[in-house]
C-alpha positions, 0 to 999 in steps of 0.5 A: 700503048699497052699497059703493064699487064699487056707487057707482062703477057708479052714477056711470058709468051716470049719465054714460052716461045723460047722454050720451044725453040731454044736454039733460035737466036731470034726467040732469045732476042725477043725475050731480051727485048720484051724484058727491056720493054717491061723494065722500062714500063716499071721505071716509067710508072715509078717516075710518074708516081715520083712526079705526082708526089712532087706536084702534090708537094707544090700544092702543099706549099701553095695551101700553106701560103693560102692559110697564111693569107687568110689568117692575115685577112682575119687579123685585119678584119679584127682590127677594122671591126674593133675600131669601127665598133669602138667608134659606134659604127655598124661592123656587120659587113666586116663581120660577114667578110671575116666569117667568109674568110674563116670558112675559107680557112676551114676548107684548108685546115681544121679551125676553132674560133673564140669570140672576144668581148672587143669584137675580135676573134681568135682562131686556133688549129690542131691541138689548140695552136693559135693562128690568129690572136685578135690582131696578130697571127702565127704563120704556118711554114713549109719545112723540107724533110730530110727523111721524106725526100725533101718534101714539105712538112707542116711547120708552126712558127713559134718565133724561134729559129726552128718551127715546130713540126705539126704535120701529124697534128693536122687532122682535116682540111685540104692540107690533111688530104694532100699529105695523105695522098702524098705520104700514104696513098702514093707510097703504098702504090709504089711499094706494091709496084716495087714488090711486083717488079722485085718478085718478077725479077726474082722468079724470072732470074731464078728460072733463067739461071738453070737454063743454058745459053747457046755458048753453054753458059749457065747461071745467067740473069735476065734482069739486073739482080735485086739490091737492098738499100738502107737509110737512117732517119735524120732524127736518130741521136746515135752515130751508128749506120747500116751499110747496104745489105746482101741477099743470100736466099732469094727464094725466101724474100718477103719484099717487106720493109724492115726497121732495125731499132736499137734499144741499147748499145747491143740490143735491137729489134727487127720490125717488119713494117708490113706486119708489125712483127718483131724479133729481138737480138744482140749485136756484137759487130757482125752482120744482122740477119733479116727475117725470111719466110721461115722467120729466121733468128738473129745472130748468136756470136761472140759473148752471146753464145751460152745458156743455163737451163733448169728442167724439172728442178735439175739445172744444166751445166753451161750449154754452148751454142755453135756461135762460139765456134763460128762467131757471127753465125746467122741461123737461116731460120727460127726452126734451125736454131730451135733444133740446135737448142733442143740438141744442145740442151738434151746433150747436157750431161747433168740433164742426161744423168737425171733423165731430163729432156726437152722439146724446143719449137719455134712459133713463127706466129709469135716469133718466140721459142717454145720449150717443153719438158718431156716429163709428165705431170703438172709440176714439170717446167723448163726455166732458162736461168742464165747464159749470155744468149738468154736475152738475145733469144728472148728467153729472159725470165721464161718458164715453159712447161 
């Protein structure tokens, strides 16, 4: 059948046809049918990718077992070689077979060997972990990951109840290749497909909402609306959880993944997993607002709503932000909060009496506020000296000119 691009073209053609003959039920039905076909294609692609990851995961388990089989062989060859050479026999054939086993092992995982005086060898893998110690072995084990859809992590048997996870320490061999495809290549494709489908859903729905049905209704979607999902790593030591989010500004969606990293009881950073950019904030029991295209700021609410600013040596009174009147206020953009900061600072009676004013901008490249005194001269400076919103807005210890 047609690929994804063909189905996309068919949907767009049906939409164009519907705009030229909007009163015909048949043209509207074609749009719905082709939209359903396209949605099915996206679902099938995702299902195929999930199945491919599962198939690769099976191969990870098989390869782990092969590693353990080979290390057991090498340990057995060590025993035989040691016994033969102690009794004065030639063990060259056994040594050749052991070398072959080591070479086979090296295709599956990185290995280093150390010759022993008694004719045995020790075999090490990532970061010097022992796989074969003369006549004994340490096994690798597959450990289901709670943070990766139950797929296998590479564990190292250290003799206790819980193996050490060493997946990130494996740098070469078949195991590394399988992990790279399973955990990097395929998820990257999945994210691309998700972004494409999400963007399509978002754009088509926004356009469709401004149109009218034959019954006069409007504001209707073609596709089911987008949703935001969240999950927390099983390794988190805290008990906090985040519920599913709500999309309030569809036109600002980035289709990126974000991490919310708490650095304390209330302090957090929102990190864009695609760009690595981070925005700091303080949480006081209200919602957390994620970035949009204009890199919006976090919440200023509850006790986090005041600033004290020194402009060219003149210290303001306590400047109160709008969050005090509307606890939980989430600013729609960094520039919106910058505008409020500028207005509030310049409205302070102490600064006004001294003729001091500032300009406040938001730099979306660095996700930081830029405060400048309107006074001329190299000695002019703006210093944020206090206030409960100071740390949350990233203005601690900041002097700007």
